[in-house]
N, C-alpha and C positions, 0 to 999 in steps of 0.2 A: 249448131254449137260446135266449135272447133277446139279440141283439147290437144295441147302439145306438151310433151315431156322431154326433158333432157337431163342427163347426169354427165358432168364434165369435171375431170381432175386437172387442175392447172399445174404448170411446171413447179410452182412453189409448194405444191402439195395440197392446196385448198380444194375441197370437193364442193362443187356447185350443183344444186338440185333445183330445177325449174319445172313448174307446172303452170302453163298458160291456158286460160279459158276466156275466149273473146266475148262471152256473154256476161261476164262479171263487171262490176262497176268499182272495183277496189283493187289495190295492190298491197301485198304484204311481203315481209322478209324477216328471216330470223338468222342470227349467227349463233351457232351452237359449239361451245368449246368443250372438248372431252376432258373436263376437270370439274369435280364437284366436291361436296362436303364429305364424301367417303374416301377421298384420295388424300391421305395425310402422311403417308410413308413413301419415300422415293429417293432416287439419286438425281442430283443436278450437277452436271459436269463432273461426274464420278465422286461427288461428295454426298454422304448419306444424311438425310433429313427426316425428322419425325416431329409433326406438329399436332397439337390438340385440335379438337373440333372448332370450326368457326372461321378459318382463314379464307376459304373460298367464298363464303357469304359476305365477309367484310370486303373482299376485293370487288365483288359485284357492286356493292353500295358505293365503293370508292370510284369505280369507273363511271357510274351514273352521276354521282353528286359532285365529282371534281373532274369533269370532262373538259375538252378543249372548247366546249360550248357553254361552259358554266355547269349548272345543274341540268343534265340532259333530259331528265324527266319533265322538268318545267319547260324547257326549251321546246320539246316536241309537242307537249300539250298546248303551248301558246300558238303553235303552228297547226293545230287541229289534227295531230297525229296520235293515234292510239299507240302507246308505248309502254314497255315494262321490261324488267330483268328478273330472272328466276333462277335460283340455285337448286339443283337436284343432287342425288347421290353421286352420279358419275358424269354429269355434264352441267354446264351453266348456259342459260339461254337469254339472248337479248333480241327483242322483236319490235317491229313497227307495222302498222296497218294504216293506210291512208287512201284518200280518193283523188288527191292532186299533188303535183310536184314530187312524184314518187322517186324519180331518178335523183333529185337533189337530196331527199331525205335518206335514200339508200346509201349514198356517198357519206352522209353525215353519220349514219349508223356504223358503217365500216370504220370510219376514222375514230368515232367515239370508243369503239371496242379495241381497235388495233393500233391506234396512234395516240394513246393517252399520254398526258403530261402531268399526271396527278402529283400533288405536292405533299411534303412532310407536314406542313403547317395545317393543312385542311383536316388531318386525321382527328384532331380534337373536336371538330364540329361533326364529323361523320359518325364517330363511335357512340355518343350518348343515346341517339335514337335506337341503336341496336341493343343497348342495355335494356331499354324499355321493351323492345320486341322480345328479348329473352325472358324478361319478367312476365310478360303476357303469356308466353308459351307455358311457363311454369305455373301460371294461375289456372290453366286449363284443367278441368276437373279430372281428366283422364291422364294427366301427366305422370303421376306416380305409378299408375297401372302400366303405362307404356314403358316406363323405366324398368319395372319389375319383369315385364315381358322380355325385354332385352337381356336382363340379368339371368333369366331362367333359360333362355334359348341358346345364347351364344357364349362360347368360351373366349373368343377374341372378337368383341363387337367391332364392326366397321366404324361405327360412330354411335353416339348416344343422343346428342343434340346438335343438329346441323348448323344452327347459328352460333353454337359454342356457349361456354360459360362466361359470365361477365368478367371474371378475373383473368381468364385466358385472352379474351378480346382486348382487354386493357394492355396486355403485354405484347401484342402483335405490333411490330414496328414497320416503319416505312420501308426499311431494307427487306423485311420479310415479304411484303407485298410486291416490291419491285422484283425480287428473286422469282416469285411464283409467276408474275406477269410475263417476264421475259422467257420463262421456260415453257409455260403451258399455253399462253395466248399467242399463238403463231399459226400461220396458214395451214401448215401440215397437220395441225391438231384441231382443225375447225371444219364444220360443215355449214355452208351457207345455203338456206332455202329461199326461193323466191316464188311467189304464187299470186294468182289473180289475172287481170287483163293487162298484158304487157308484151312487148316485142322481145323474144328470147335472145335473138342475136345481138340486139343493141344493148340489152342489160348485161349480158355476159361480157361484152366489150367494156362497159363501164366498170364492172367489177374487176376485171383484169387490170385496167388502167389505174384504178384506185389503189389496189394492193401494190402495184408496181411503184407507185409514188411514195409508199411508206418506207422510211429508212430506219430500221431498227436492227439491233444485234440480238439474236436469239440464243438461248442456252439449250443444251441437250438434257433430256430427262429420261428416267426409266422408273416406272411405278413398281414398288415392292408389293407383290401379291402375297396375301396370307391365306393359307389353306385352313379353312375352318373345319374343326372336327365335326363329324356327323352327329355324335352323341350330344344330347342336350346337356347343359351345365348342371341343372338340378331338375329333379322329377316333379317336385311339388312345392308350391308356395301359397300361403294363405295370408291375406292382408285385410286389415280393417280400414274402411274408408266410407265415411258417411256421405261423401259428395256424389258417389255413383251408385247405380242400381246393383244390388247383390247379384252376382252371376258366377257361373262356372265356365271357365275358358280352357279348352283343350287345344294344344298346338302340336301338330305332327311335323317332325323335321326329317328331311332326307336329302341325299344328293340329287341334284337335277341332272341325271345322266342322259346321254343319248339313248334312243330306243329305235333300233332298226333303221337308222338314217331318216327317221321322221322329223321334220322341222319342229323345233321346240314350241313355237307358237301353236302348232297343231296339237301337241301334247297338252298344252295349257287349255285349249278348247275342249279336249276330251275330259280333262279333269274338272273343268268348270261345269260341264253338263252333268257329270257324275254327282257333283256336290249339289247341284240344283235339284236333281231327282231325289236325293236322300235327305236334304235339309231345308228346302224351301217351304213356303206355306202349303204347297200341295203335297208335301211328303207325309208318309205314314208317321214318322217320328214327331213331326211338329203337331199334327192333329192329335196324336196320343197325349203329348205333354200339355197341350193347350186344353184339351177336353178334361184332363184330370186335374187342371188347376196348378200344374207344376210351373208353368210360365204363362205370362199374359202378353208376351212380345214375340215377334218373329225371331227365328234362330239366325244369328249373324254368322255367315260363313264366308271364307275368302281365301285367296292364294297370294302369297308374296314370294318374290324370287331374289333374296338377298345375295350379297357377294357376287354381284354382276351376273346373275342368272346361273350361278353354279350350285346354289342351294334352293330347296323348295320348302316352304312352310305353309301348312294348311291350318286355318283357324276355324274352330267351331265354338261359338260363344252363345251360351244359353242363359238368359236372365231368370234367376230363381235361386232359392236357397236349399232345395232338396239335393244336396251335393252327391250323395251316394247314387241316387236314381239317375240323375243327369249324367254323371260320369259313366255309369254302367251302360246306359242306353246309347249314348253317343259312340262309345267305343265298340259296342256290339254292332251298331248300324254301319259304321265306316268299314269295319273288318268283314262284315257280311258281304260287302261289295255287290249290292243289288244294282244291276246294270239298267240303264235306260232301255226302253223298248225300241225296236226299230222305228216305230211310229214317232216316238219322242225324238230320236236322232234325226229323222227326216225333217220334222217340223223345225228344229233348231238349226239344222243345216240350211234349210230354205230361208229362214230368217237372216242368217249370216249372208247368204247370197243377195237378198234384198237390201240389206244394210250396205253391202259393198257397192251395189248399183246406185244407191242414194249418195254415197260418199264420192262417187265418180263425178258428181256435179260440184264438189267442194275441193278446190285446188289446195287449200290449206291442209285438209285432212289427208289428201294424197301425199303431200310432202311429209306430213307427220308420220304416215305409215312407213315411208322410206327411212326416215330418221330413226324410228323405233326399230326397224329391222337391222340397221347398222349398229346402233348403240346397244341394243339388247341381245341380238342374235348374230352379230358380225356377218350379216347377209346384205350385200349391196344390191338391193333390188326393190322395186315397187311391189306392193301387194297386187295379187291378180285373182281373177275368178278361178283360175286353175288351182290355186292354193286351197280354195274352199271346196272345189269339186273333188279334190283328192282325199278329203276327209272320208274315212272308211269305218263302217260300223264294227266290223270284226277286228280291225286294227285297234279301235278304241277299247274293245273288251279285252284284248290281249294286253294292252298297256296298263289298264286299271288292274287287271289280275296280277301283273308283275310287281305292283307296288306293295311295300311293307309298311303298315301303319302301327308299328310297335314302339318306335323311338319318339316319345312324347313328353311334354311337360304340361302341368296343370296349374292354373292360377285361380284360386277361389277368393272372391271379394265378398265381404260381409259387413254389416253394420255393427256398431258397438253393442 
């Protein structure tokens, strides 16, 4: 098996990431634009703009459904190409995976995203399915809970509903879309990944030639960054909702600061292990609450990193209605800071090493790791075994010990 990797930045600013594996029988590519549904405030050509949620998502639909190939989704599927577009908080992704005619379809993908001729008239056909998508999201039984979570945690939310509100989407104009397209959809704001079985030198030449053939005028932009306050907006909220299981959710919010020059993804690994030990099915707290009939379900725990990894939110959600006991025991447990044993640490570190070795046979995941490092941590490099080998037990203990779990908000859901 021969694996080759290449990262190249073109003169136009485009970053190309290639991972070739001659034992694979497919080829894939993704174009990743550093613009998503959390990017709503910015300057374009020195003029300030503020948009409601939903414009990035609408533009994604527009580029797919009104491409130079007609409906690009249908076109690629008719040619047996796995294809989709996805809008995230800080980037939008368009990808293809195929087993034949890859070069042809890669050129089509580049042109679909970067050489669009979408029209004003087509908007009235594109928007109605989005209205239904929005209604579907609001029908989700956890929609109200998630909205109250945002209202409790954040003083200036990045966004509330990535696909927007129906009334806002209706107001977005062709001119709005064109403005955003010419500002954000340009080579210097894109990362193109290519993976699978292909000739790197030939594909890079195809990419360069295709981008050079595109004749567009781009606009300058500067994103307005908002410094979210560390303090939660409200300490407590109780809601009545018969659609979901009664529960007590505690959210701990803090700045995601640097710690002794340790990479942030390592810090997240430490924190994830700490939460596993204290709140998983094997934890003392879970066994206590389950054996005493306080909960019948596993404790849901997790980490999110809003505001582009500048904030850290830890979620501990326990299904049950014994509010006082759950709140007391969760808070006691996380603040007691029971550390994983060295044995636990070694087991999970070895699992991470094994997972990395398995992923080395997956070119798409290797590209995905590089993309995540750039978009999340501003680190232009592939994941490596050395990253995992550098995980240190004492460093983990020092990091967890440095955290303060005092800034929190609680949401209690109960039945009528």
